[in-house]
C-alpha positions, 0 to 999 in steps of 0.5 A: 475411434481406436485406442492408439488414435485416443491415446495421440490425441491425449498426449497431444492435448497434455503437450499443449497444456505442459507448454502453457504451464511451462511458458508461464513458469518460465516467465514467472522464474525469469521476472519474479523468482530470478530477480529475488534470489539475484537481489538477496545475493547482491546483499552479500557483494559490494557492487558498483557495476564498474567493476566485478562484484566482490563477496564481502559476506555479512558487511553490507548488513553490518553497515546497515544496521549501523546507519542511524538513518536506517532506524530513523527510516523504520520509525518513519515508516511505522509512523506513517503507517500508524496514521494512515491506519487512522485516517485511511482505514477509518475514512473509506469505511465511513464513507462506504457507510454513509454512501450505502444509505443513498437511495439516488445517484448511488453510481454518481457518488461512487464514481466521484469516490473512485476518481482519484484512483484514476490520476496517475500518481506524479499528477496526484502529487503535483496537485497536492504540492500546490494545495500545501504551497506556502504562497499561493497554495489552496489551504493556506488561502482557505486558512487566510480567509478563516483569518487563521496563521498560514502553515508551512505543511511540508516544511514543518517536522510536525506537520510534514508526515501528516500532509503525506498521510493526507495525500496517500488516503485521498488518492488510495481510498477509492479502492477501499470504499468500493470494496467495503460497498460490496460487503455492505451489499452482501449483508442481508437486509432482514438483519437490518430490519430486525434491529430497526424493529427492536428500535437500535439506533443508527450508531448501534446497528453500525456497532452490532450488525454492520462491523460484525457482519464485515469483520473479516473484510476489515481484517483482511484490508487492514493488514493489505493495507499495513503492507501497501504504507509500509512500502511508501515511496512516491509521496516523500520522494516527490513532495518532501525528498525525505525533509525536513531533517530527514523527518520524511525518509521511508524505508523505500526512500532510503533504499533509493538512496543507497542504490542511485544517489550513493551507488551502494548496491549491495546496502540497497539490496541488504535493506531490501531483504530485510523489509522482504522479511517484515513484509513476508511476516504480514503476508503470511498472517494474511494467507493464514487468515484467508485460509482458515476463512475458507 
């Protein structure tokens, strides 16, 4: 094959490659970069969509930081994240450790653990709303059977946030459990055999073998869980609406109120920018850890 025809073929291949690359970049810019930049600009404007937007500078941020609910929403979100780490971080790990010890029906048990993830979120919320119902709800019926007083699961300021965390943990722990099971499967069996020969108990094998071998995976899932739980929305939106007395108002729920209840898209955009910065810090830590591991 002569040189001109070879160059034409290479040019054609490069044009096809750049065409696919350009289409991908265009889609990413249109559906990801443009909304980010547009949202950041909206934070400096007064927007009602019925009149042209007006530039107001930092006024939206000043009103945002002066709103008492802004601090309340961040406190509630931090509280939810802390509880989600206590329940949602430990439960999948312990479940994975227990399932890993089974020698039979492994696939069936893994599928059972993953089933809640396959449910649509709204179905999960409605199911748990019935569990928490103060009248014919499942949990109060169980308490009544045990001759214990009924609880106001979603109406009590003390119990409402914990109730939301239990829903979130149950609905999302399947994916994390499967990640832990895969990590447990990568630990060499010889390490456990050597520990057993040294007379290590189950607790000692867990503490001195399993956890050190899974330290990196545990750190990554911890960071991802923090990022995910700080964006909690559907649980308080469907189950409590932010109540009682704003005890479950989270950052995203307040952002939703600004935008679609108060029609103040400027403040909603300002709050989304603040949330973006906070989550960006956690994402930077995540990238730093994964790159150092690589």
